[in-house]
C-alpha positions in Angstrom: 65.2 151.4 134.7 64.9 147.7 134.3 64.3 145.4 137.4 64.6 141.6 137.4 63.6 139.0 139.9 66.6 136.9 138.7 69.1 136.9 135.9 70.3 134.0 133.8 73.3 135.9 132.3 74.2 138.5 134.9 77.7 139.9 134.6 80.2 141.7 136.7 83.4 143.6 136.0 85.7 142.3 133.4 82.9 140.2 131.9 82.8 137.9 135.0 79.6 136.1 135.6 77.3 137.4 138.3 75.2 134.7 140.0 71.7 136.2 140.2 69.1 133.7 141.5 65.6 134.5 142.7 65.8 136.3 146.1 67.8 139.3 145.1 67.3 142.8 143.8 68.8 143.2 140.3 68.4 146.4 138.3 69.9 148.5 135.6 69.5 152.2 135.6 70.1 154.4 132.6 71.4 157.8 133.6 73.8 160.6 132.7 77.5 159.8 132.6 79.4 161.0 135.7 83.0 160.2 136.6 82.0 159.2 140.2 78.9 157.2 139.2 80.1 153.9 140.6 81.1 155.5 143.9 77.8 157.5 144.0 75.9 154.3 143.5 77.9 152.5 146.2 77.4 155.5 148.6 73.7 155.6 148.0 73.4 151.8 148.6 75.5 152.0 151.7 73.3 154.7 153.2 70.2 152.8 152.3 71.5 149.6 154.1 72.8 151.6 157.0 69.4 153.1 157.5 68.0 149.6 157.9 70.3 149.1 160.9 73.2 147.3 159.1 76.6 148.9 158.9 78.2 148.2 155.5 81.6 148.9 154.2 82.7 149.8 150.7 85.6 148.0 149.0 86.9 150.2 146.2 85.6 150.7 143.7 82.3 148.9 143.5 81.6 146.3 146.3 79.3 146.7 149.3 80.3 144.4 152.1 79.0 143.5 155.5 81.6 141.8 157.8 83.9 141.4 154.8 81.3 139.4 152.9 79.9 140.7 149.6 76.3 142.0 149.8 76.1 144.0 146.6 78.0 144.5 143.4 77.9 147.5 141.0 78.8 147.7 137.4 78.8 150.9 135.4 79.0 150.9 131.6 79.0 153.9 129.3 76.7 153.5 126.3 77.0 156.5 123.9 76.1 159.7 125.8 74.5 157.7 128.7 75.6 155.3 131.4 74.0 152.1 132.6 74.4 151.3 136.2 73.9 147.7 137.1 73.3 146.7 140.7 73.0 143.2 142.2 72.0 143.1 145.9 71.6 139.8 147.8 68.2 140.3 149.6 67.0 136.8 150.5 69.8 134.6 149.3 73.6 134.4 149.3 74.3 132.7 146.0 78.0 131.9 146.5 80.5 131.4 149.4 81.9 134.6 150.7 78.6 136.5 150.2 75.8 137.4 152.6 72.2 138.6 152.3 70.1 141.2 154.0 67.5 138.8 155.5 70.3 136.8 157.2 71.9 139.9 158.6 68.6 141.4 159.8 67.1 138.1 160.9 63.9 138.9 159.0 62.6 139.2 155.5 62.8 142.5 153.7 61.1 143.4 150.5 63.3 144.3 147.5 60.9 147.2 146.8 61.7 148.8 150.2 65.4 148.7 149.4 64.8 150.0 145.9 62.8 153.0 147.1 65.3 153.9 149.7 68.2 153.6 147.2 66.5 155.7 144.5 65.7 158.5 147.1 69.3 158.6 148.2 70.8 158.2 144.7 69.0 161.2 143.3 69.7 163.4 146.4 73.3 162.6 147.2 75.7 165.5 146.8 78.7 164.8 149.0 79.7 161.6 147.2 83.3 161.4 148.3 82.7 162.3 151.9 80.1 159.5 152.2 82.2 157.0 150.2 85.2 157.6 152.4 83.2 157.3 155.6 82.2 153.7 154.6 85.5 152.8 152.9 87.1 149.5 154.0 90.0 150.1 151.7 91.5 153.3 153.2 94.2 152.4 155.7 94.6 148.9 154.4 97.4 147.2 152.6 96.2 145.9 149.2 97.1 144.4 145.9 95.5 146.0 142.9 95.3 144.1 139.7 95.3 146.9 137.0 95.4 146.6 133.2 99.1 147.4 133.4 99.9 144.8 136.1 99.8 144.3 139.9 100.4 147.1 142.4 100.9 146.6 146.1 100.7 149.3 148.7 98.9 151.1 151.5 95.7 152.8 150.5 96.0 156.3 152.0 93.0 157.9 150.4 90.4 158.0 147.6 90.8 161.4 145.9 88.1 163.7 144.6 88.3 162.0 141.2 87.5 158.6 142.8 91.1 157.3 142.3 92.6 155.0 144.9 95.8 156.7 146.3 98.5 154.1 147.2 101.5 155.1 149.3 100.7 158.8 149.2 101.4 159.5 145.6 100.4 156.6 143.3 96.9 157.1 141.9 95.0 154.1 140.6 92.1 154.7 138.2 90.7 151.2 137.9 91.5 147.7 139.0 90.5 144.8 141.3 91.4 145.3 144.9 92.4 142.5 147.3 92.7 143.5 150.9 95.7 142.0 152.6 95.8 140.8 156.2 98.6 140.9 158.6 102.0 142.7 158.5 103.4 140.2 156.0 100.8 141.3 153.4 99.0 137.9 153.1 95.5 137.9 151.8 
């Protein structure tokens, strides 16, 4: 595991930049590959945050939100036989609009070490990944647009199956993509 106080070249999905100033918890964990690794990481982080008295939600596949604001991002990359799980959690700062941080939500400072210890305990003990993930999901039951490598899909998220796929309109599985939650009956974002 590698932990950083800040990152000068943090990255997110699709090689997007990840703003990582001082005041966050940024780490990369090398572990065994697992098809649900991103969802497992999100579930463990959601439980950790929930135990602090903050109710998070999970936006498929890899965002931890509080009140629809991003608190944590997760990136999993396979490297040979292993996987590297990258996590960026806003602890004492919200680096960009639309984000939030734990200290603002809790109204007090929290140490990144406390969060890290709680996360690691849950990450290595978690077994019922999909049950936990579904219980925090903000995507299930929502109309969404999913940008996939093959193009845009629009529909109602009915479930996230045991393989971690987003299920749109009952029978359209989505393996990967960026989700935009739509608001209102007219499907506006």
